[in-house]
N, C-alpha and C positions, 0 to 999 in steps of 0.2 A: 605503411600501416597508420592508420587514421582511426577517428572518432567517428564517438560516438557517441563512442558513443560516445553526449553527452554528450563520438559520437560519438561514441562511441561514439563515435559517435556524436551526435546530435546535441549532447550537452556542453557543445564546444564555446556556447554564448554565456556560460555560467560566469560570474564575476570571480576574479583572482583575489583572495584575501589580502587584505592591506593595500597599501597605496604603494606606488612606485616613485621614488624620490628621484626628482629630475635634476636639471643641471642648476648650480649655484648661481649666485647674483653674477658672477663673472662669466656665465655661460658656460663654464668647465664641468665636466662628469668625472667623477671617480671611477677606477676600474670596477670596484663593487657595484656601483652604479649599474654599470653598462652589463656586466656580468649577470646582475640579478634580472635585469631587464630582459636580457635575451633568453634567459632560463624561462621567464614567465610567458614570452611569446609562443613557447612550446606548450602552453597550457598542461603543466604536469599532471592535474588531477585526471584529467581525460586519459593521459598515457597510462596512468596506474589501472585504470579499468580496463583499457585494450590488454594489458599484460595479465590480466585476471582471467581474460578468455583464451589467450596463447599458450600458456603452460599448460593447463590441464588438456587442451587438444593435443600438445605435444605426447604427454602420458597416454591418452586415448591412442594415439597412432603408433606407439611403441608397446602398448600394453604392459607399460612398465615404467620405469625410470629411464630416458634418454643419458648419453653423456653429459656431465656437468659442463662440459665445455661448449657442446652444442647447444645446451640451454642458455649458457651465457651469450653465446654469439647471437642466437636469435632473439633474444630478450632484448639485448643493446641494439642489435640491428632494428628491430621493429620499434624500439623507443625513438631511435635517431630517424626512421622514416615518418613515425607521426609527428615528432616534433617539426620535421621538415613542412609536412601538410599544413600542421597549426601555424606554424609561423608565417608560411606565404598566405594563408587565409587572414591573418591579422595585418598583413601587408596591403591584401586587396580590400579588406572591409575597413580600414582605419577611417573612411569618412562616416560609415553608419556609426561604428563604434564610438565616435565622439557625440553623436546625437543619443545613442542608448545609454540610459543611466547607470544601467549595471555594467557597461562595458567601457564607459569613459575613463576608468583608471588605467586602462592598458597603456602599454609602454610607447605606442606610437600616437596616442592622443595627445595632443599639445594642451599642457597647462601652464598658464603664466606666460605664454607665447613660446614655451619651448617643451619638446616632446623628450623623453629619456632616450630614444632610439630614433635614428634618422631612418627613414622609408628604404634608402638604398642599403643601409647596414642590416635590416631585417631580411631585404631580399637576397642578398649575399648570404647571411647566415642561413636561411632557408634553403637555399640550393646546396650549400656546403654540407648541410646535415643529410639531404637526399643523397648526395654523391657517396658521402661516408656510409650511409646505410647501405646503398648497393654494393660498393666493395666488400664491407665486412660480409653481408649475407652470401654474395656470390663466391667471394674466394673461401670462406671460412665454412659454410654451410653448403648451399648449392644456389645454382643460377635461377632455378626456378623460383625459389624463394625470394630471391633478390627481384626478379622481374614482377611476382606478384606485389611486393612492397611498393615498388615503383609504380604499378597500375592503381595501387590505392591512394598515392601521393597525387596521380595525375587525374584520378577521378575525382578526388576531393577538391581540387583546385579548379580544374577546369570544368568538371559538369555540375558539382554542386555549387561551388563559390561563384564562378563566372556565367555559367548557363542558366542555372535553375534559381538560385536562392531568391532572387529580386523580381523573378519574373512569373512564378507559379506556385499555387499553394501545394503542389504535389513537390515541392523542393525536398523536403526531408524524407519523403517515400522513396524517391528515385535517388537523391544524394546520399541518404543513410547507408546506401551500400557500402561506401568506402570504408566505414567503421566494422564492416564485416569482413574485411580481408584478413585481419590478424589469424584467425582460425586457418584460413588456406595456406598462410606462410608457416602458422608453427606445423601443419600436417606435412606441407612440402618439404620443409627443413628436416624432418625425421625420416621421411619415405621417399622423398624425391618424386612425388607424385601427388596428385590430387584425387581422393575417391569420395564414395557418396556420404561417408560419416561427416566428411568435412563440409559436403555441400549441405548437409542437413544442419550443422551447426552454424555455416553462413545464413541458411534460411531462418535458423532461430533467432539471430540477432537483427537480420533485417526485418523481420516482423516485429520484435522487441522495440525497434527504433522509435515509430510513430507513438506508441501511447507513452514511451518513456519522455519523447521531445515534445508531445504535443501538451501532454500536462505542465510540462514548465513553461511552453508558450502561451497557456492560458493564463496563468500567473502574471506573466509579462507582455499581456497583450498591448499595454499601450506602448510599450517601449518598440515593439515591432510596428506598430501602427505609425510613430512618430517618424520611424526610419523609412516608413514605404516599402517594409518587407513583406510580402503577402503570405505569411505563415497561417496555416488553417483556421486557427482561432481569431486571427484578424479579419478573414473574409466569409467566416461560418460563424452561425449561431452556436453557443456553447452547448446545446442538446445536440447538435449535429456532429460537433467535435466528440462528444461523451459517446455518441453512438459509433463513431469511426473507430474510438479507442478501445470499444468493446469488441467491434468485430476483429481488428487485427489482435487483440488479447486471445480471442479464441483460436484464431489461425496459428499463433505463436505456440500456444499449449500443444495444438494437434502436431506441429513441427517437433516439438520437443519429444514426444512419444514416438515419432518415427525413428529416433535413436535406439529406442530400447531394445530392439532386436540384434542391435551390434553391441550396445554398452551393458545389456544385461538386466535381470528383473529388479536388483537393487536399485539401479539407476531409473529404471520404469516407474517404480512404486515412488520414490522420491520426486520425479519429474511431475508424477499426477498430483502430489501431495502440495508441492511449490505451484504448480498452475492453479489448483484450486484456491489458493491463498491471494495469488494475483488477480483471478477472475473476479473473486468476492470484492476487492477493493475498485475494481474497474465498475462492477455494478452498483457499488456504493456511490461512486462519483456521478454516475447517470442518475441514479433516485435521487440525490441530493440537488443535482440540476434541476430535474423535472418537479422537485416539491417546492424549492425556494427560488430557484433561477438564479442563484449566486454559487457559482463554482469553488471549490475547496481543493484544486488540484496537486498541491505540493505533496500531499501524502500519498498520493499513487507515484509521484515523479521518486520521492526519496524508497518508498517500496520498491520501485522498478529496478533500482541499484543494487539493493539488497537481494532481490530475486535472483538476477542474473550473476550475481557474485555466489549466492548459495547452488544456484544450479550448476554453474562450472566447478564448483568446489566439490559436489556430486560426482560428476564427470571426472574430475582428478582423482578422488577416492577409490571410485569402483573400477578405475581403470587398472588399478595394482592390486586389487583384491584378487587371490587365486579363485574364487568360487563366485565371480561376478555374473558369470553366464547363465543362460536358462536352463 
């Protein structure tokens, strides 16, 4: 299970707050430095957002509260899987992380001739997290949820990081699918299968990812350009990016409403209201670019996080209401 968000997904290139203290003058590293650095490789802020989508999906699948043990296993297993994917991403992207200002503090980037974590250590740690996630989910939830978590790791590492990220402006559109897997994992952990409500939630996050990440990439366009990463804002004018953000935003809102026949009228009303809020901000971004030519995208980026959090909070609440259906 991976990002996005952010990346979900997609926001995996956000900076980690604070710096990582590297080796001391003698070249030795304290255990605390190593542990803290390994933890930062997992991109914990992205994992938080993934969990925001996993638990509500489990509630919806159960139409109530699943067993606490199953919730714990799924969330921990999902966190391990996401941490695995993010760590392997840091291992593979350590060269461009050193070029980009906001990622230059990551543990694998050398400062003063030394990095806080050696590449081999990061690789081993990432693989270990993936194995732990597979065994935990497979043995204590079910093997379908474990397979889906593994699929997310493989997709994020091989499809997004290795195949798409440095080659095409469609990188986040296709690669962002990795951050959609948590809802499938959560649904499968509860039901042992994947049915259409889970697929709809997958589609919602899939369509949410480009507006979310392109807004961030507009802000940090120069970073991506310096690293020769062809994110859409690097290779297309701001007006084109804003137009595509708007298209994906409308498609995302439509996808959220497709869940209403299953999740109920309370969810449908809230999804429509939240969707209108998101679309208003997307239109504001496009209008600002059209009038001034200077994008101010971080408002939409931060709103997108709040939007997804609130939407899935609605999913969670309405899933346990006794009168949620039409």
